[in-house]
N, C-alpha and C positions, 0 to 999 in steps of 0.2 A: 071850266071843263077839264083843264089839265090837272087841277088840284084833286078833282074827283078820281081821275085815273090813278094818280099817285097814291091817294088814300086807299083805293081798291087793291092796288098792287101790294102796298105795305100790309094791309089787313090779311090778304091771301097768304103772303109770305109768313106772317106771324102765326096764322092758324096752321099752316102746313108744318112749320117748325114745332109748334106745340103738339100737334097730333103725332108727328114722327117721334118726338121724345116720349110721349105717352105710350105709343105702341112699343117702343124699345123697352120701356120699363115693364110692360105687361106681357111681352112675348114669351118668356119662360112659363108663366102661369097659363097662358093660352095653350101652349104646346102640351103641358102636363095634363090639362083638362081634356084636350083632344085625345091624347094617348090613353088616358083612363077610360074615356068613352069607347074607343076602339077595342080596348081589352075586354070591356063588358059585352060588347056586341059581337065580338069574334073570338076565336081561339088564338089569335096572334099575340105573341109575347115578346117579340124581338124588336125593340125600339131603343134608340140611343137614350141614355139617361138624361143627358142635357140636350136642349134644343139645338139642332144642327143648323138652324136658319138664322139669318141676320136681317136687320132692317137697312143695312147699308145700300145705298143706291150707287150704281156705277154709270158714269157718263162716257159712252164710247164715241 
């Protein structure tokens, strides 16, 4: 039973790390796509050129 819990923990940790890395790699493209969409749907044009967001997590 303990081995199963350890395996689940390691699997979850590995998946979380991979997804976080993937999201970090894709964040700029996601942001630019969202900005392009908003520009088409609205008259708004004032957006930062580079994505102002980060995937860093803070532990308080």
